[in-house]
C-alpha positions in Angstrom: 132.6 160.0 73.9 134.2 162.7 72.3 135.0 163.1 68.8 138.2 161.8 68.8 136.8 158.9 70.4 134.1 158.7 67.9 136.5 158.3 65.0 138.6 156.0 66.2 135.9 153.9 66.8 134.7 154.3 63.3 138.3 153.5 62.3 138.6 150.3 64.1 134.9 149.4 62.9 135.9 150.2 59.9 139.5 148.2 59.9 138.2 144.9 61.3 135.6 144.7 58.8 137.9 144.8 56.0 140.3 142.5 57.8 137.4 139.9 58.1 137.1 140.3 54.4 140.2 140.3 53.4 140.4 137.0 55.2 137.4 135.6 53.4 138.8 136.2 49.9 142.2 134.8 51.1 140.6 131.6 52.6 138.2 130.9 49.2 140.6 131.9 47.4 143.0 128.8 49.2 140.2 126.0 48.9 139.5 127.3 45.7 143.4 126.8 44.7 144.6 123.9 46.4 145.5 121.0 44.2 143.8 117.7 44.0 145.9 114.7 44.3 146.4 112.4 41.2 146.2 109.1 42.2 145.8 105.6 40.0 146.7 102.4 39.1 150.0 102.5 39.3 150.9 105.6 41.6 153.3 105.4 44.3 151.9 105.3 47.8 153.4 105.9 51.5 151.3 103.8 54.4 151.6 105.5 57.6 153.1 102.7 60.1 153.7 106.1 63.7 157.1 107.7 63.8 159.2 107.7 61.1 158.4 104.7 59.1 156.2 104.0 56.7 155.5 100.9 53.7 155.5 101.7 50.3 153.3 100.3 47.9 151.4 100.9 44.5 147.8 101.5 44.3 146.1 98.4 41.8 143.2 100.7 40.9 141.1 103.4 42.0 137.6 103.4 41.5 133.8 103.4 42.8 131.2 100.1 44.2 128.6 100.7 42.2 126.0 98.8 44.4 125.8 97.6 48.1 126.4 99.7 51.4 129.6 101.5 50.4 128.4 102.8 46.4 129.5 106.0 45.2 132.8 105.8 48.1 136.2 106.3 46.1 138.4 103.7 46.7 141.6 102.3 46.2 142.9 98.8 45.9 146.5 97.3 46.6 148.3 94.9 48.5 147.0 93.5 52.2 150.4 93.3 53.3 151.1 97.4 53.3 149.4 98.6 55.7 146.8 97.6 58.3 143.1 99.4 58.8 143.4 102.3 60.3 146.7 103.3 58.7 146.7 106.4 56.6 147.6 106.9 53.3 150.0 109.4 51.5 151.1 109.9 48.1 154.3 109.1 47.6 154.6 112.0 45.2 152.4 114.4 46.8 153.1 114.0 50.0 153.5 117.6 51.4 149.3 117.9 50.4 148.5 115.5 53.5 146.3 112.3 53.9 144.6 111.0 50.8 143.2 108.6 52.9 142.4 105.5 55.6 143.3 101.9 54.8 139.6 100.3 55.5 140.0 96.6 55.3 143.2 94.1 54.9 143.2 90.5 54.4 146.0 88.4 54.5 144.5 85.6 52.4 144.5 86.7 49.5 146.9 90.3 50.0 144.4 92.7 49.6 143.7 96.2 51.0 140.8 98.4 50.6 141.8 102.6 50.8 138.5 104.5 51.3 139.9 107.9 49.6 139.8 111.3 50.9 137.3 114.4 48.5 140.8 115.7 47.7 141.7 112.8 45.5 141.4 113.2 41.6 141.2 109.6 40.3 143.4 108.6 37.1 142.6 106.4 34.6 145.8 106.2 33.3 149.3 106.3 35.2 152.8 106.4 32.6 152.3 102.9 31.2 149.5 101.5 32.0 145.8 102.4 31.4 142.3 100.9 33.2 139.3 100.7 31.5 137.6 97.4 32.4 138.1 94.2 35.2 138.6 91.4 33.2 138.3 88.4 35.3 139.2 85.7 33.5 142.0 84.0 35.0 144.8 84.5 32.7 146.8 81.4 31.0 150.4 80.6 29.4 151.2 82.3 27.2 149.7 85.5 27.9 151.6 88.7 28.4 150.9 90.4 31.4 152.3 94.2 32.2 152.2 96.6 35.1 152.9 99.8 36.6 154.7 99.5 39.8 156.3 102.8 41.8 160.0 101.1 41.6 160.6 99.3 38.6 157.9 101.4 36.3 156.7 99.8 33.6 157.4 96.2 32.8 156.0 92.9 31.2 156.4 89.4 30.8 155.1 86.1 29.9 151.8 84.4 32.0 153.6 80.6 33.2 150.4 79.6 34.9 147.2 80.7 37.1 145.6 78.6 39.4 142.4 80.9 39.7 143.4 82.3 42.3 146.5 83.3 41.3 148.7 83.7 38.7 152.6 83.5 37.8 154.7 85.3 35.7 157.9 86.9 34.7 157.2 90.3 35.1 160.0 92.0 36.9 158.8 93.1 40.2 161.0 94.6 43.5 160.2 96.0 46.7 157.3 98.4 47.1 156.1 97.2 42.9 153.6 95.2 46.0 150.3 96.1 44.9 150.9 97.0 41.0 148.4 96.8 38.6 149.0 93.5 36.2 147.2 94.5 33.1 146.4 92.9 29.6 145.9 96.2 27.5 143.8 98.2 29.2 142.2 95.5 31.1 143.4 95.1 34.8 143.2 91.3 35.6 145.1 91.1 38.9 147.5 92.8 41.6 151.2 91.8 42.1 151.9 90.6 45.6 155.3 89.7 45.6 158.1 87.3 43.7 160.1 84.2 44.3 164.0 83.7 44.6 165.2 86.7 42.9 164.0 90.5 42.3 163.8 90.9 39.0 164.8 86.9 37.8 162.8 85.1 40.1 158.8 84.7 38.4 156.4 86.9 40.2 152.8 86.3 41.6 149.7 87.8 42.4 146.4 87.8 42.8 143.6 87.5 39.9 141.1 89.9 39.3 138.2 87.9 39.6 139.6 86.9 43.7 139.8 90.8 44.1 136.3 91.6 42.5 134.8 88.5 45.1 136.3 89.4 48.4 135.3 93.1 47.3 131.4 92.4 47.3 131.8 90.3 49.9 132.8 93.2 52.0 129.9 95.6 50.8 132.4 97.3 48.3 129.5 95.9 45.2 130.3 95.5 41.8 133.7 98.0 41.8 134.2 99.8 39.0 137.3 101.9 37.7 137.3 105.4 37.8 
């Protein structure tokens, strides 16, 4: 190897080292700078159905089971008719940040779904007009005023007509896309929105009560769920 070839080899090695260092720094910077996806009760989500099809729904609450086989797993709750197990979920507002999780469980009998969330989610206690600090499993009764935060109609309130222990019926305004919305009294989660009767916003709203939701979560391994 002559002197010119030796200098060229040293230069090539030097450039390779510098390039590797720059790529490493860029990778660390990108990872550190990547913002997490804020998500809480009242956030809009899209459940991907395949192709260009997706269901728009609302998160009921984000939190963790504190006991049981799934202890510590960050999950979100929403309405069961929003999707099936295995379907990917993205934030409606931050779609460009990719998947935030997958549906792990869905039940039609109480219209409940559980989303196991990825590490790129930053859980929120407050979303616009609703703050969730605890779960209240006492069934709501007339004339309690209920409020909700939905991805379609936002923050609305209405009187409770009656509750049968499993479900409640109220005069809150809800339309398509509000499914899964957290139903609250003050800062206490008392249920979720599942449907409306007759006319959107005018017809009575109905949804699953918190006690029914918590009992099912306990049964399927997400025991003693606590909002984050």
